MINU-760265 format. One record per residue (C-alpha): y, z, x. Coordinates in steps of 0.001 Angstrom, whole numbers, padded with zeros to 6 digits, always signed. Layout:
BEGIN
YZX...
//
This chain:
BEGIN
+000000+000000+000000+003234-001096+001605+005661+001816+001622+009416+001972+001689+011111+004917+003357+009888+007914+001386+011943+011017+000557+010884+013858+002797+010857+017529+001756+014292+018927+002384+016071+015572+002024+016243+014055-001478+013421+016150-002894+015710+018938-004071+017635+016658-006431+014599+014603-007446+012497+017670-008204+015029+018652-010872+013782+015646-012861+010714+016350-015018+009326+013162-016547+007389+013633-019786+004286+011410-019843+002504+010832-023164-001240+010347-022674-003447+009092-025514-007195+008955-026072-009115+008378-022846-006543+006291-020988-006027+008800-018183-009114+007743-016239-007704+004217-016105-003969+004789-015970-003708+007726-013568-003269+005129-010811+000199+004416-012203+001029+008117-011932-000345+008203-008389+002273+005632-007420+005082+007569-009124+004086+010716-007247+003908+008833-003969+007341+007265-004282+009346+010182-005675+009691+013950-005601+010093+014148-009381+007812+016385-011397+005786+015503-014477+004686+017095-017748+001624+015753-019546+001962+015370-023323-001569+015161-024755-001684+012990-027860-005142+012797-029497-006874+013036-026121-010608+013631-025828-011966+016845-024307-013260+014977-021276-009856+013395-020703-008150+016788-020981-010552+018158-018373-009707+015230-016073-005979+015839-016512-006316+019568-015919-008219+018961-012668-005609+016409-011591-002797+018882-012282-004512+021736-010462-004753+019556-007352-000992+018864-007508+000537+022210-008543+004065+021490-007338+004252+018140-009145+002555+018619-012554+004416+021364-014391+002134+021754-017416-000062+020133-020049+001214+020243-023640-001040+019240-026519+001320+017617-029015-001510+016598-031343-005279+016854-031210-005616+014456-034116-004313+012177-035472-002453+010287-032769+001279+010688-033422+004091+008340-032468+005609+008306-029010+008931+009425-030444+007331+012369-032255+005597+013459-029042+008874+013322-027113+010648+015317-029805+008053+018077-029564+008567+018191-025811+012343+018367-026200+012177+021084-028862+009675+023268-026985+010678+022844-023340+013879+023163-021345+013897+021560-017905+017548+022236-017214+020267+019612-017033+018102+016580-017805+015488+015455-020316+013397+012576-019000+010369+010464-019865+008470+007500-018504+005627+005381-019878+002143+005821-018443+001858+002104-017604+004854+002014-015264+004055+001950-011543+006312+002459-008539+006357+000303-005419+009027+002335-003639+011653+005077-004191+013504+004913-007509+014494+008358-008799+017374+008948-006377+019078+005765-007555+018849+006892-011179+020267+010303-010279+023214+008598-008595+023868+006609-011766+023828+009829-013786+026932+010984-011922+028947+008636-014133+026935+008324-017370+025007+010445-019853+021906+008260-020172+020087+005924-017799+017211+003744-019047+014907+001233-017400+011549-000457-017812+011499-004175-018617+007920-005268-019261+006157-007798-017055+005505-010001-020077+009133-010146-021230+011380-013111-020499+014469-011308-021765+015563-008136-023500+018389-009430-025696+017731-009060-029419+017988-012297-031408+021014-012482-033689+018772-012828-036755+016499-009859-035923+016019-007328-038727+014942-004416-036525+015492-003030-033029+012056-003253-031428+011187-001476-028207+011536-004575-026021+015151-005182-027065+017506-003346-024711+020665-005298-025623+022102-006701-028813+023286-010289-029093+026812-008834-029187+026266-007021-025861+025612-003571-027358+023286-001504-025139+020285-000138-027079+018557+001007-023916+014852+001272-023180+012271+003601-024763+010047+003292-021686+011890+005140-018912+014960+007285-019484+016951+010225-018156+019307+012013-020578+021777+014818-020206+020032+017468-022228+023177+019062-023628+024322+015742-025095+020968+015374-026876+020944+018951-028119+024402+018659-029653+023543+015307-031247+020309+016589-032790+021964+019717-034170+025014+017907-035558+023345+014921-037214+019645+015718-037524+018515+012774-035418+015258+012804-033435+013523+010480-031003+011295+009248-033829+014098+008592-036327+013224+005056-037344+015412+004117-040275+018075+004993-042807+015616+006835-045044+015370+009656-042507+019115+010127-042109+021777+011958-044018+024596+009929-045520+026947+011119-042776+024446+010237-040049+024001+006717-041414+027771+006300-041548+027915+007214-037857+025362+004505-037043+027150+002036-039299+030405+002630-037451+028886+000873-034432+027859-002184-036444+024200-001670-035470+022627-001406-038930+019014-002577-039260+015991-001712-041343+013901-000456-038401+014536+001214-035022+011954+001882-032313+011655+005104-030295+015026+006527-029167+017050+003525-030365+018884+005521-033045+019511+008325-030545+021002+005881-028053+023214+004267-030684+024445+007630-031956+025195+008964-028472+027424+005964-027800+029061+006343-031201+030088+009836-030079+031585+008503-026875+028732+009103-024441+027935+006456-021838+024542+004748-021530+023559+002461-018690+020455+000304-018604+019399-000468-015048+016315-002361-013937+014927-001010-010684+013154-003427-008334+010639-000759-007350+009333-000237-010887+006765-002456-012623+006081-001973-016334+002987-003596-017885+003727-002780-021542+001339-002150-024440-001540-001229-022148-002642+001975-023890-003112+000084-027160-006031-001741-025562-007486+001248-023692-007099+003833-026487-005993+002319-029790-004279+004481-032434-007631+004729-034234-009153+006702-031367-010930+009874-032554-010503+012553-029875-013220+014812-031312-016081+012375-031578-014989+010055-028793-015189+007153-031225-012707+004329-030803-012244+003277-034388-010409+000046-033659-012538-000762-030644-011410-000623-027032-010067-003977-025934-009648-005320-029449-006272-006692-030462-004070-004017-032102-002176-004936-035301+001121-005726-033564-000425-008750-031832-000112-010667-035129+003686-010286-035165+005892-013163-034082+006880-013058-030424+004115-010694-029340+001725-013260-027874+002860-012752-024267+002730-008971-024607-000835-009182-025915-001949-011571-023158-000603-009351-020386-001839-006056-021874-005289-007483-022622-005674-008806-019072-004345-005584-017507-006760-003465-019562-009684-005612-018454-008462-005340-014854-008359-001544-014958-011765-001216-016586-013350-003455-013948-011573-001945-010949-012197+001631-012090-015895+000815-012362-015847-000446-008769-016220-004096-009706-014152-007057-008582-010849-007834-010240-011137-010603-012844-009500-013888-011984-006539-015273-013899-007776-017873-016405-007096-021420-015240-006453-022746-018737-003202-020877-019441+000375-022068-019022+002028-021727-015618+004573-019149-016770+001889-016815-018130-000351-017471-015126+002458-016254-012850+002783-013059-014873-000954-012384-014794-001101-013084-011066+001603-010459-010599-000317-007980-012747-003500-008703-010802-001804-008130-007459+000007-004940-008518-003016-003321-010153-005335-004250-007316-002879-002607-004930-002586+000718-006767-006321+000983-007544-007910-000472-004420-005123-000335-001861-004791+002230+000955-004560+005798-000305-001189+007445+000336-000571+011152-000086+002118+011979-002667+005171+014012-001744+004203+017686-002129+007146+020005-002642+007152+022975-000259+007443+026482-001660+009534+028827+000408+007432+031945+000853+007559+035076+002913+005475+035420+006042+004705+038999+005043+001385+040072+003609+001046+042245+000522+002074+045886+000839-001187+047750+001382+000157+051305+001321-000932+051627-002328-003746+049943-004273-002903+047542-007104-004317+047337-010623-003787+044114-012560-004506+044284-016301-005208+040726-017429-004513+039871-021069-006105+036704-022375-003874+033585-022244-001011+035113-020286-001301+033295-016901-003821+035801-015533-006063+033188-013958-003173+031993-011803-002447+035586-010789-006073+035921-009712-005667+032929-007405-002668+034593-005780-004746+037754-005435-007408+035915-003446-004651+034445-001252-003319+037914-000365-006429+040093-000108-009753+039794+001668-012811+039204-000502-014179+042703+000099-010814+044213-000915-010935+042828-004452-012628+044155-007586-014510+042504-009164-016502+041244-006211-019236+038625-006340-021903+041230-007134-019847+042520-010061-019277+039008-011379-022945+038072-011024-023883+041098-013091-021598+039918-015845-020419+043391-016818-017495+044032-014470-015211+044462-017500-017343+047266-018990-015444+050487-018442-018460+052463-017264-019201+049828-014620-015594+050067-013439-015817+053861-013371-018909+053686-011144-017210+051213-008818-014141+053432-008459-016344+056446-007705-018266+054506-005054-015153+053082-003378-014209+054592-000035-010744+053103-000040-011798+049556+000829-010762+048059-002522-007063+047290-002430-006711+045559-005790-008517+046040-009096-008176+043318-011706-009647+042244-015006-009666+042401-018787-009326+046151-019369-007484+048485-021718-004548+049802-019739-005632+053453-019727-008349+052700-017142-005634+052276-014508-005628+056110-014387-009007+055870-012660-007217+054597-009548-004690+057247-008456-001291+055997-007331-002121+052392-008211+000715+049869-008498+000203+048680-012065+000947+045091-013031+000530+042898-016098+001920+039905-017958+002885+039703-021626+003404+036609-023742+005149+035686-026969+002507+036740-029518+002581+033541-031572+002310+031339-028484-000483+033490-027057-002477+033358-030277-002059+029607-030767-003073+029008-027149-006094+031276-027593-007153+029514-030790-006827+026163-029060-009107+027419-026290-011721+028517-028835-011433+025130-030531-011941+023145-027347-014765+025268-025927-016680+026866-028808-015519+025723-032258-014577+022024-032072-015288+021416-035757-012913+024113-037010-009152+023996-037461-006953+026561-035750-006472+028326-039075-010222+028516-039655-010764+029987-036191-007967+032484-036852-009806+033582-040010-013036+034302-038127-013313+038128-038347-014744+038537-034830-012138+036329-033199-009358+037958-035199-010492+041533-034607-011349+041274-030927-008765+038935-029456-006023+038177-031996-004885+041025-034238-002050+042891-032450-004109+042428-029302-001382+043320-026821-000617+046517-028710-004318+047404-028722-004722+046927-024985-001773+049181-024158-002471+051861-026779-006179+052532-026222-006986+055944-024776-009968+057738-023276-010442+059456-026630-011142+056122-028318-014544+056170-026586-014573+052429-026056-017028+050570-023866-014632+047663-023311-011451+046041-024566-013445+044013-027121-013744+046887-029610-012341+046103-033065-009958+048880-034056-007598+049876-036819-004096+050206-035414-001582+052564-036979+002139+053040-036220+001377+055651-033575-000384+052956-031560+002826+050963-031264+004714+054029-030044+002100+054691-027380+002052+051038-026313+005831+051104-025853+005575+054219-023687+002905+052567-021555+004866+049320-021186+007825+051309-019906+005702+052864-017166+004290+049656-015660+005385+048995-012088+005394+045161-012236+005942+043831-015744+006183+040087-016204+006176+037455-018912+004087+034325-019096+007216+032406-020094+008846+033530-016824+005812+033307-014586+007885+032179-011615+009943+035364-011933+006795+037474-011829+005777+035713-008607+009274+036225-007184+008916+039955-007792+005540+040040-006045+007050+038225-003075+010485+039826-002775+009704+043427-003727+006049+043823-002803+005610+041476+000131+003030+039094-001326+002723+035643+000171+003118+033058-002580+001388+029833-001651+002285+026469-003207-001320+025600-003990-002275+029010-005304-001583+028033-008904-004803+027794-010898-006118+026509-014192-003148+024572-015496-003565+025271-019166-002912+023089-022164+000094+024155-024201-000832+023881-027820+000663+021451-030278+003067+022590-032939+001666+024508-035900+002945+024531-039448+005771+026886-040347+003495+028461-042957+000830+029282-040369+003457+030514-037910+004917+032873-040515+001435+034146-041296+000734+034914-037635+004008+036805-037367+003378+038769-040572-000133+039779-039520+000795+040733-035957+004003+042672-036501+003213+045335-033918+002710+042771-031191+005961+041086-032194+007856+044373-031952+006155+045360-028690+007023+042033-027104+010683+042264-028141+010793+045851-026858+009397+044756-023496+011907+041910-023252+014691+044410-023803+013721+046742-020985+016134+047167-018099+016144+044532-015365+014620+047020-012955+011538+047109-015178+011325+043362-015647+010452+040487-013352+013509+038294-012923+013286+034533-012228+014565+033401-008849+015931+029904-008405+013529+028783-005711+010552+029670-007888+011949+028239-011120+012258+024854-009440+008704+024835-008145+006528+026645-010654+005823+025561-014203+004594+027610-017119+000925+028443-017141-001221+029206-020186-004138+031059-018718
//
């Protein structure tokens, strides 16, 4: 792979790493299209969020493994829909509503590849404008909308009158401009026509003269931003190559993520191929899909058909060369962002006790534990794990009694009162917004144990609800020796006195963090307790769950009121009792769901 001069850590990477591109993955396309992402990682220092849209379990596993191997570049996985497949605009709106990456909101299509640096040029353009878009498709001969067009399709970036609609394929927005627009007018990335607008919003669009019956992803947003006086610039970058329409052939909208069935048939022509003007798009996407399938399987790249017109042959030859290069060309390591960390090792003057609550980033904490302590200094050890009962309180009690001071950190799923077994221990734990924790937990059950049940049905399972859902955080911090429990899994009735005790316990914890501010928790471990925080120590990048209905959300809140109050109480504790995010960590660590 021929490389241009790449940004090196410490040069452009600081500015580029502030950009988080949202990538919407569908069905099983990741195993074929990750090569495009490889090129983006190689030629930039930007970071990426995966939006999972009706993806199969096997594809999610592939994406999770990919993210774990690139912890400074993939910030998180967010499941925007398990089924059905939702529109690209709807997926982007979920990402915007749920995440905040700072000054910019950005996205890029999964079938765009990079041949050289590109992000720094876009950032430079953003000094003077509020939106930058890019991404002309290989198949397109022009992006000007015909004067007689009735709708603004994705491939039209300019009107016949010179108006700039911009591209829905690659874009960087100033987040504050979007936020104000959405709040004022009710627009969204998937607003596609007048029927979804208020009268005032439609009048704003009409004031620009750009009134049509249909608008593709982000077109309305781009029109409205300019109507308010914001500047949009469309700029084609020579180092970007966009295939266009590829996912429709690799994972059509009829893909069933649960059964793995492709309802429309992989490789079959999707409905849009019957529309006027889409023949070139279909030819290029069909050929590119066949190319990726063959190359991924280790077979030779198919030849360009000899019977087609010269203009299309040239386009397919370009596709063949570009895809062969990113799949079969020399492997190049992507830019990995360095994490400034202390050279100190963890303070060993006192033992530590980490109480791990399910779905609060505990697995990532465990990876940092193994990076700071020797194997024989950690409980549970391999013998404890092999026995399968390390989390049983009596087993822990026996281990503490047998320890001669060698164990420097105790960790696991325990009720908090067992920390008293280790005198003078530095106690540490992470809390999480109760609704988010529960939804994430239910999603985990659905993927691993109950694939045929909805999240609501799993929530209604009495064992799941009693053991791991119902005011679970309050239970963990309010259990006492007198409860005579064998483990944290006991189903218990929780009265008001439990909440009071849990609050008292929370206030006594030495290192209290929040899953939503995981980087701040790590900063505390590094700056106050001398832990070494390694870039690659992040583990098990979890899948953030898709949105749930407002009715279900209200039900979760109503049935977990003690956890809601405990969480708000913990958030309100003094800064000396809370982990505080530090800038160097917030740039380099994403949210984790385990």
